[in-house]
C-alpha positions in Angstrom: -2.1 -51.4 -2.6 -2.5 -53.7 -0.4 -2.9 -51.9 3.1 -3.6 -48.4 4.3 -1.8 -46.4 7.5 -3.8 -43.0 7.9 -0.4 -41.9 9.5 1.3 -42.3 6.4 0.2 -40.8 2.8 -0.7 -43.2 0.2 1.1 -42.5 -3.6 -1.8 -40.5 -5.0 -1.5 -42.3 -7.9 -1.5 -46.0 -6.3 -4.5 -44.6 -4.2 -6.8 -43.3 -6.9 -5.8 -46.9 -8.9 -7.6 -48.8 -6.5 -11.2 -49.2 -6.9 -13.6 -47.2 -4.5 -15.0 -50.5 -2.6 -11.4 -51.8 -2.1 -10.0 -48.2 -0.7 -13.0 -48.5 1.6 -11.9 -52.2 3.0 -8.2 -50.9 3.7 -9.7 -48.4 5.8 -12.1 -50.7 7.7 -9.4 -53.4 7.6 -6.9 -50.6 9.0 -9.4 -49.6 11.9 -10.3 -53.1 13.3 -6.8 -54.1 13.4 -6.1 -50.9 15.3 -9.1 -52.2 17.6 -10.7 -48.7 17.0 -14.1 -49.0 18.7 -16.8 -47.1 16.2 -20.5 -47.0 15.9 -19.8 -48.1 11.8 -16.9 -49.0 10.8 -18.2 -48.6 7.0 -19.3 -45.1 7.4 -16.1 -44.0 9.0 -14.2 -45.5 6.4 -16.4 -44.1 3.7 -15.7 -40.5 4.9 -11.9 -41.6 5.4 -11.7 -42.4 1.7 -13.5 -39.6 0.4 -10.9 -37.4 2.1 -8.2 -39.1 1.1 -9.6 -39.1 -2.8 -9.7 -35.3 -2.4 -6.3 -35.2 -0.9 -5.3 -37.3 -3.9 -6.4 -34.7 -6.0 -4.0 -32.6 -4.9 -4.2 -28.4 -5.7 -7.5 -29.0 -7.5 -9.2 -28.9 -4.2 -8.2 -27.0 -0.9 -8.3 -30.4 1.1 -4.6 -31.3 0.8 -3.5 -27.6 1.5 -5.9 -27.7 4.6 -4.6 -31.5 5.5 -1.0 -29.5 5.5 -2.0 -26.7 7.7 -3.7 -28.9 10.3 0.1 -31.3 10.4 1.7 -27.7 11.0 -1.0 -26.8 13.8 0.0 -30.0 15.6 -2.5 -32.6 14.5 -1.1 -36.0 13.3 -1.9 -36.8 9.8 -4.5 -39.5 11.1 -6.6 -36.5 13.2 -6.2 -34.0 10.3 -8.2 -36.7 8.0 -10.5 -36.9 11.2 -11.2 -32.8 11.6 -11.6 -32.6 8.0 -13.8 -35.2 7.7 -15.8 -33.8 10.6 -16.3 -30.7 8.2 -17.2 -33.1 5.2 -19.9 -35.0 7.5 -21.3 -31.8 8.8 -21.6 -30.2 5.2 -23.2 -33.8 3.8 -26.0 -33.5 6.8 -26.5 -30.3 5.8 -26.9 -30.8 2.2 -29.0 -34.2 3.3 -31.7 -31.9 5.6 -31.9 -28.7 3.1 -31.8 -30.2 -0.1 -30.4 -28.5 -3.5 -29.0 -25.3 -3.8 -28.1 -23.2 -6.3 -24.6 -22.3 -7.1 -21.5 -24.3 -5.9 -22.9 -27.0 -3.2 -19.2 -27.2 -2.6 -19.2 -23.4 -1.0 -20.0 -24.1 2.2 -17.7 -27.3 2.6 -14.9 -25.3 1.5 -15.6 -22.4 3.8 -15.9 -24.7 6.5 -12.1 -26.2 6.0 -10.9 -22.3 6.0 -12.4 -22.0 9.4 -10.9 -25.2 10.4 -8.0 -25.4 13.1 -6.3 -28.0 15.0 -7.4 -26.0 18.4 -10.5 -25.8 17.4 -11.1 -29.5 16.3 -9.7 -31.0 19.8 -12.0 -28.6 21.6 -15.2 -30.1 19.9 -13.9 -33.8 20.5 
């Protein structure tokens, strides 16, 4: 895999076969090439990579279904990744500020994805 375009779904097996650091570099290269202004390209790319990894895992996680739903609600694939990434970033921030929890630490993330809508995400941008 030699390039990344968030508007086009990478083949899951090809994506997961690429070393994690290279995935981040591919995402950074895309955003820099598109001249997207970001406070931190690497942090932004890391969130993209996590979401793409979760999508590539298929039905094992709900993320692929959420991506499909958001696209059906009118978001393009890149915006849908950003919407999911916003829920992920909030979840990670909560985990870091409150420490470890009992039970499934991802339960709140899955619930947040369940509440996520294209309309709601557009409203908060």
